[in-house]
C-alpha positions in Angstrom: 30.4 122.7 -1.1 26.7 121.9 -1.7 26.0 118.7 -1.1 25.0 118.6 -0.8 28.1 119.9 -1.8 31.2 118.2 -1.1 30.3 122.0 -2.2 32.6 119.5 -1.8 34.3 122.3 -1.4 29.8 120.8 -1.5 33.0 119.9 -6.0 38.0 120.3 -6.6 39.5 123.4 -5.3 41.9 124.9 -7.9 44.5 125.7 -5.3 44.4 122.5 -3.3 42.7 120.0 -5.7 39.5 119.3 -3.9 36.1 120.9 -4.0 35.7 124.2 -2.4 33.6 127.3 -2.4 34.7 130.5 -0.9 34.3 133.9 0.8 33.8 137.3 -0.9 36.8 139.6 -1.2 37.6 142.6 -3.2 40.4 142.8 -5.7 42.0 145.0 -8.4 39.6 147.2 -10.2 40.7 145.9 -13.6 39.4 142.5 -12.6 36.1 143.5 -11.0 34.5 145.9 -13.4 31.6 143.6 -14.0 28.7 142.5 -11.7 27.0 139.2 -11.2 23.8 140.6 -9.7 20.4 140.5 -11.2 20.0 138.9 -14.7 19.2 141.4 -17.4 16.1 141.1 -19.6 16.2 139.8 -23.1 17.8 142.2 -25.5 20.0 143.8 -22.9 23.2 145.5 -24.0 26.6 143.8 -24.2 28.5 143.1 -21.0 31.6 144.6 -22.5 30.7 148.1 -21.5 33.3 150.7 -22.6 36.1 148.1 -23.1 38.1 148.5 -26.3 37.6 144.9 -27.5 40.1 142.6 -29.1 39.0 140.9 -32.3 39.5 137.5 -30.7 37.1 137.1 -27.8 38.6 133.8 -26.6 39.2 133.0 -22.9 41.3 130.0 -21.8 41.1 128.8 -18.2 42.3 125.7 -16.3 39.7 123.4 -14.7 42.5 121.3 -13.2 40.7 118.0 -13.7 38.0 116.0 -15.5 34.5 116.5 -14.2 32.9 113.2 -13.0 29.5 114.4 -14.2 27.9 117.5 -15.7 24.4 116.3 -14.6 23.0 118.9 -12.2 21.1 116.2 -10.3 24.3 114.3 -9.5 27.0 117.0 -9.3 28.7 118.1 -6.1 32.4 118.8 -6.9 33.7 122.2 -7.9 35.1 121.0 -11.2 31.6 119.9 -12.1 29.9 123.1 -10.8 32.2 125.5 -12.7 30.9 124.1 -16.0 27.3 123.4 -14.9 26.8 127.0 -13.9 27.9 128.2 -17.3 25.4 125.9 -19.0 22.4 126.2 -16.6 20.7 128.9 -14.5 18.1 128.7 -11.9 15.2 130.7 -10.3 17.6 132.5 -7.9 21.3 133.2 -7.5 23.8 134.9 -5.2 25.1 138.2 -6.6 28.6 139.5 -6.3 27.9 140.5 -2.7 26.5 137.1 -1.9 23.0 138.4 -1.6 20.1 136.2 -2.8 18.5 137.8 -5.9 16.0 136.7 -8.5 17.4 135.1 -11.7 14.9 133.2 -13.8 12.2 134.0 -11.3 10.4 137.3 -11.2 11.2 138.0 -7.6 12.5 136.4 -4.4 9.6 135.0 -2.3 9.1 136.5 1.1 6.3 136.5 3.7 5.7 140.1 2.9 5.1 139.6 -0.8 3.1 136.4 -0.2 5.7 134.1 -1.7 6.3 132.3 1.6 3.3 131.2 3.6 2.8 132.5 7.2 3.7 129.0 8.6 6.9 128.9 6.5 5.9 125.6 4.9 5.2 126.7 1.3 7.3 128.7 -1.2 5.7 130.1 -4.4 7.5 131.9 -7.3 6.9 132.7 -10.9 9.3 132.3 -13.8 9.9 135.3 -16.1 7.9 134.9 -19.3 9.7 134.2 -22.6 12.5 132.0 -21.2 14.0 129.5 -23.7 16.3 126.5 -23.9 19.2 126.8 -26.3 17.2 124.8 -28.8 14.4 127.4 -28.8 11.8 125.5 -26.8 10.1 127.3 -23.9 11.3 126.8 -20.3 8.3 126.2 -18.1 7.5 125.4 -14.5 7.2 121.7 -15.5 11.0 121.7 -16.2 11.6 123.0 -12.7 9.3 120.4 -11.1 11.0 117.7 -13.2 14.5 118.8 -11.9 13.3 118.9 -8.3 11.8 115.4 -8.4 14.9 114.1 -10.2 17.2 115.5 -7.5 15.2 113.7 -4.8 15.1 110.4 -6.7 17.3 107.7 -5.2 17.8 106.2 -8.7 20.1 109.1 -9.5 22.1 109.0 -6.4 23.0 112.7 -6.1 24.7 113.9 -2.9 22.1 116.7 -2.5 19.0 114.4 -2.2 18.6 115.2 1.5 18.1 118.9 0.6 15.2 118.1 -1.7 13.8 115.4 0.4 12.8 118.0 3.0 9.8 118.6 0.7 6.5 117.1 1.7 6.6 113.4 1.0 10.4 113.5 0.8 10.9 111.6 4.1 9.1 108.6 2.5 11.2 108.8 -0.6 14.4 108.9 1.6 13.5 105.5 3.0 13.1 103.9 -0.5 15.6 101.9 -2.5 16.0 102.6 -6.3 14.1 99.4 -7.1 11.2 100.1 -4.8 7.9 99.4 -6.7 6.2 102.3 -5.1 8.9 104.9 -5.9 7.3 106.4 -9.0 4.0 107.0 -7.1 5.9 108.5 -4.2 7.8 110.8 -6.5 4.5 112.2 -7.9 3.4 113.1 -4.3 6.6 115.1 -3.6 5.7 118.6 -2.5 6.2 120.4 -5.8 3.3 121.8 -7.8 2.9 123.8 -11.1 -0.4 125.6 -11.1 0.5 127.1 -14.5 3.3 127.2 -16.9 5.2 129.9 -15.0 4.3 129.2 -11.3 6.2 126.8 -9.0 4.9 125.9 -5.5 7.1 124.0 -3.1 5.7 122.6 0.2 7.9 121.4 3.1 7.2 118.8 5.7 8.7 121.1 8.3 9.6 124.8 8.3 13.3 125.5 7.4 14.6 129.0 7.4 17.5 128.0 5.2 15.3 126.5 2.5 15.1 129.7 0.4 18.9 129.4 -0.2 18.5 125.9 -1.7 16.6 127.5 -4.6 19.8 129.1 -5.8 21.7 125.8 -6.0 22.2 123.8 -9.2 20.0 120.8 -8.3 16.9 123.1 -8.4 17.7 124.5 -11.9 15.2 123.5 -14.6 16.2 120.6 -16.7 15.3 119.7 -20.4 13.2 116.6 -19.6 12.5 115.7 -23.2 16.2 115.5 -24.0 17.0 113.5 -20.8 14.3 111.0 -21.5 15.4 110.6 -25.1 19.2 110.4 -24.6 19.5 108.9 -21.1 22.9 109.3 -19.5 24.3 110.7 -22.7 22.2 113.8 -22.5 25.1 115.8 -21.1 27.3 115.1 -24.2 28.0 118.1 -26.5 25.9 116.6 -29.3 22.9 116.2 -27.1 23.0 118.8 -24.3 20.4 121.6 -24.2 21.3 124.7 -22.0 19.5 127.4 -20.2 22.6 129.4 -19.1 24.8 131.9 -20.9 26.8 129.3 -22.7 26.4 126.1 -24.7 28.9 123.2 -24.8 30.7 122.8 -28.2 33.3 120.2 -27.2 34.2 117.9 -24.4 37.5 116.2 -25.1 37.7 114.0 -22.0 40.7 114.6 -19.7 41.9 117.4 -22.0 39.4 120.3 -22.4 35.8 121.6 -22.6 34.9 124.4 -24.9 31.9 126.7 -24.5 30.2 129.2 -26.8 27.5 131.8 -26.2 23.9 130.6 -25.9 21.9 132.5 -28.6 18.7 132.0 -26.6 19.9 133.1 -23.2 17.6 135.6 -21.6 20.4 137.6 -19.8 22.9 140.1 -20.8 24.5 139.6 -24.2 27.7 137.5 -23.9 30.8 139.1 -25.4 33.1 136.1 -25.2 32.9 133.9 -28.2 34.9 131.0 -27.0 35.7 129.8 -23.5 38.0 126.8 -23.2 38.7 125.0 -20.0 41.9 122.9 -20.0 42.4 120.0 -17.6 46.0 120.5 -16.4 46.3 118.7 -13.1 50.0 119.6 -12.4 50.0 123.1 -10.8 53.5 123.9 -12.0 52.6 122.9 -15.6 49.5 125.2 -15.4 51.6 128.1 -14.0 54.1 127.7 -16.9 51.2 127.6 -19.3 50.0 131.0 -17.9 53.5 132.5 -18.3 53.8 131.3 -21.9 50.4 132.8 -22.8 48.4 129.5 -23.1 46.2 130.4 -20.1 44.5 133.7 -19.3 44.2 132.8 -15.6 45.8 130.3 -13.2 46.0 129.3 -9.6 49.5 130.0 -8.2 51.2 126.9 -6.7 51.8 127.4 -3.0 55.6 127.1 -3.3 55.6 130.1 -5.8 53.2 132.5 -4.0 56.0 134.6 -2.4 58.0 134.6 -5.6 54.9 135.7 -7.6 54.2 138.5 -5.1 57.7 139.8 -5.6 57.7 139.6 -9.4 57.4 143.1 -10.9 55.0 141.9 -13.6 53.2 139.0 -12.1 52.7 140.8 -8.8 50.4 143.3 -10.5 48.3 140.4 -12.0 47.9 138.6 -8.6 44.5 138.3 -7.0 44.4 137.3 -3.3 41.3 136.4 -1.3 40.1 134.3 1.6 37.5 131.7 1.0 34.5 130.5 3.0 35.9 127.0 3.0 37.4 124.5 5.5 39.7 121.6 4.6 39.6 118.5 6.7 40.9 115.0 7.2 37.8 112.9 6.6 37.6 109.7 8.8 35.0 107.1 8.0 33.6 106.5 11.5 32.1 103.1 10.5 35.4 101.6 9.5 38.2 100.4 11.9 40.0 102.0 13.5 37.9 105.2 13.1 34.9 103.5 14.7 36.8 104.2 18.0 36.2 107.7 19.2 39.5 107.9 21.1 41.4 107.0 17.9 39.7 109.9 16.1 40.4 112.2 19.0 44.1 111.2 19.1 44.5 112.1 15.4 42.7 115.4 16.0 45.2 116.3 18.8 48.2 114.9 16.9 48.2 117.4 14.0 49.9 120.8 14.3 47.7 122.9 12.0 50.0 125.9 12.1 53.0 123.7 11.0 50.7 122.2 8.3 50.1 125.7 6.9 53.6 126.9 7.3 55.4 123.8 5.9 52.9 121.8 3.8 51.2 124.9 2.3 54.1 127.3 2.4 52.0 129.8 4.4 49.0 129.7 2.1 46.0 129.2 4.3 45.0 129.7 7.9 45.0 127.0 10.7 41.5 125.8 11.4 40.1 125.5 14.8 36.4 124.9 13.9 34.5 123.5 10.9 32.6 126.9 10.5 35.2 129.2 9.0 35.9 132.9 9.7 33.3 135.1 8.0 30.4 132.8 8.9 28.4 133.3 12.1 29.4 130.6 14.7 33.1 130.6 13.9 35.0 129.7 17.1 38.7 130.7 17.2 39.2 128.8 20.5 37.4 125.5 19.6 39.0 122.2 20.5 40.8 120.0 19.7 44.0 121.8 18.9 47.6 120.4 18.7 48.7 118.6 21.9 51.1 115.7 21.2 51.0 114.3 24.8 47.3 114.3 24.9 47.2 112.6 21.5 49.5 109.8 22.6 47.4 109.2 25.8 44.2 109.0 23.8 45.6 106.4 21.5 46.8 104.5 24.5 43.4 104.7 26.1 41.9 103.4 22.8 44.0 100.3 23.1 46.7 101.1 20.6 49.6 102.4 22.6 52.4 103.7 20.4 50.4 102.6 17.4 50.6 98.9 18.2 47.7 96.8 16.9 46.3 99.4 14.5 44.9 98.0 11.2 46.1 99.2 7.9 45.2 102.8 7.3 45.0 104.3 3.7 44.7 108.0 3.0 43.0 108.5 -0.5 43.1 111.9 -2.2 42.9 113.7 -5.5 46.4 113.8 -7.0 46.3 117.4 -8.2 47.0 120.9 -7.0 49.0 120.9 -3.8 47.4 117.8 -2.2 50.6 115.8 -2.4 52.6 117.9 0.1 49.6 118.1 2.4 49.1 114.3 2.3 52.9 113.8 3.0 52.8 116.2 5.9 49.8 114.4 7.5 51.4 111.0 7.0 54.6 112.2 8.7 52.8 113.9 11.5 50.8 110.9 12.4 53.9 108.7 12.3 56.0 111.1 14.4 53.4 111.7 17.1 51.4 108.4 17.2 53.7 106.0 15.4 50.7 105.5 13.1 51.5 104.1 9.7 49.5 105.6 6.9 49.7 104.5 3.2 49.1 107.2 0.7 46.7 106.6 -2.2 46.9 109.4 -4.8 44.1 109.1 -7.4 43.3 110.7 -10.7 40.8 113.6 -9.9 37.8 111.9 -11.6 38.6 108.6 -10.0 38.9 110.2 -6.6 35.5 112.0 -7.1 33.8 108.8 -8.0 35.4 106.9 -5.1 34.5 109.6 -2.6 30.9 109.8 -3.8 30.6 106.0 -3.5 31.9 106.0 0.0 34.8 103.7 -1.0 37.3 105.3 1.3 38.7 105.0 4.8 40.6 108.3 5.3 40.6 111.2 2.9 41.6 114.8 2.5 38.8 117.0 1.3 37.3 120.5 1.6 33.9 122.0 2.0 33.0 125.4 0.8 29.8 127.3 1.4 26.9 126.7 -0.9 25.3 129.7 0.8 26.7 132.0 3.5 25.1 130.4 6.6 26.6 128.2 9.3 23.8 125.6 8.8 25.3 124.9 5.4 28.4 123.4 7.1 26.7 121.4 9.9 23.6 120.0 8.3 24.7 118.5 4.9 27.9 117.1 6.2 27.3 115.7 9.7 23.7 115.1 10.5 22.6 111.4 10.5 22.0 110.1 7.0 22.7 113.5 5.2 23.8 113.1 1.6 27.3 114.5 2.2 27.9 112.7 5.5 30.5 110.4 4.1 32.0 109.9 7.6 28.9 108.1 8.8 28.8 110.3 11.9 25.6 110.0 14.0 24.8 111.8 17.2 21.1 112.4 18.0 21.8 115.4 20.2 23.9 117.1 17.5 21.1 116.4 15.0 18.5 118.0 17.4 20.5 121.2 17.7 21.0 121.4 14.0 17.3 120.9 13.3 16.3 123.5 15.8 18.7 125.9 14.1 17.1 125.2 10.8 13.6 126.3 11.9 14.9 129.3 13.8 14.0 132.4 11.8 16.3 134.6 13.9 19.6 133.6 12.3 21.7 135.0 15.2 19.9 132.6 17.5 20.4 129.9 15.0 24.1 130.6 14.9 24.3 130.2 18.7 22.6 126.8 18.4 25.0 125.7 15.7 28.0 126.8 17.7 26.8 124.5 20.5 26.4 121.7 18.0 29.8 122.3 16.6 31.4 122.1 20.1 29.6 118.8 20.7 30.6 117.4 17.3 34.3 118.4 17.5 34.6 116.5 20.8 33.3 113.4 18.9 36.0 114.2 16.3 34.2 112.6 13.3 36.6 114.5 11.0 39.7 116.6 11.7 39.5 120.2 10.6 42.9 121.4 9.2 42.9 124.8 7.6 40.9 127.6 6.0 41.6 128.1 2.3 43.1 131.2 0.7 43.2 131.8 -3.0 46.1 133.2 -5.0 45.3 133.6 -8.7 46.9 135.3 -11.7 44.7 136.9 -14.3 45.9 138.6 -17.5 45.3 142.4 -17.5 43.3 142.2 -20.7 40.6 140.0 -19.1 37.9 142.4 -18.1 34.5 142.4 -16.5 34.7 139.3 -14.4 33.9 139.8 -10.7 35.2 137.4 -8.1 33.0 136.2 -5.3 33.7 134.3 -2.1 31.7 131.4 -3.3 33.2 130.8 -6.7 33.8 127.2 -7.5 36.9 125.7 -9.2 37.8 128.8 -11.3 38.0 132.2 -9.7 35.2 134.4 -11.2 33.3 131.4 -12.6 29.9 132.7 -11.3 30.3 135.8 -13.6 32.2 134.6 -16.6 29.4 135.6 -18.9 30.2 139.2 -18.1 33.8 138.9 -19.2 35.5 140.2 -22.3 39.0 140.5 -23.8 40.5 144.0 -24.3 42.9 144.8 -27.0 46.5 144.1 -26.0 
């Protein structure tokens, strides 16, 4: 929510308009007949199964905004990842049960099968033979090595650099500037080797029990290096892009739609859908209306209409509801006044009534957050502080030297102007004014502009979410809050926190690791680098003739986007 991933929620959450990745949950049988586990071999049968297929195999979805980039080395928002994961695949993936399985690789490396060395420092795997790019050229281990080096390269500025820089030699690269004369030589020393055309060996500086999960994330997917070198930044345009995933891109009409078609050279299960169109409707009510008029086959339900939709005799049967492994937060840049003052941050954290935010701002859609780690992930703490206490908030602001808000500098809350972000931003603005007499100016931005501004760190206060890249508490703590991490946009730095997180990373007993991370979370939340607001829920409508798509807890912008290739349209 990667991220890593402002995963952000690590990329933009369909329901709330910012990037998010979510938790697994079952739903109606009509919508879960497919599976995302274990890529099939070349020549496998169609994903349609026994569905009585419609003549027109077209699926229309809503991306809810323009992607900032479709380059896997640079992407981190969910609008980007929904499209990227249709166009590219990697050595491993998480199946519909969020279990790590082999995808382009022959098997998942373990210590038992010799894929992971006894000291936990090296990971070796083999690609399946016969893999091809959409242009017919062979996919080799060299394409993987190129992608890994590119993801670590500071010249590309991706938010997930810190993940790949854990490889041997990566710490040296992390210290380099894009114009460093020794950068090219350092990149070649990075701990990635290709003994033959199918074998990839990755060597770490230090053992990390979470590392195997990184190999299922988009920045480790092989890339077509010849195309990138020939076309430069334009390699991701429809006329140039070469794909490894189930789809190819036919069209990218900026700020309007993206159209995909099946990749004839994809190694996996034959794709039944012939045309997948992603519209970019940012207004949730407009998107909802488009679903009702038949222009969309699936849509996120606006929070104000959830109860109405549940009660509707037709729409209620098409409604899919699930919790997500994602936490939304008020991001405070700790290096900019007044948020360089810990007591100001603490005052804000105690000033916000999370239950009222969910009940009023979100119309009951979501759950009040007490900790960064959400329910469903080891280390979740239902009793974590800070929680709402208006008197304590006022005292902390007074102790910070700004009694009753006097003397505070200008404060601007920037956010993506899509989904239900506006009522949330308005609620937060009013809450801080009512409790702390703090004046906050709202800065709603076009989704693409917000994404670019966020990635560049050009913010003071923001409203964002983080969803799990992989189902482990370390994915919340490390990428977002350790010193210098790629997604640490707050600038938070606490050596004791870092030490606990790093100890958890090397702990192979993940239950013990969760205890360490819970301690780290308690320490961090007292520092209040950010203010954790609510855990996301998803309410989606899907037409009953859309079959085969399974919904996972870590889907990106569009529910079911990890398994769209299994979808089909039934006669109706």
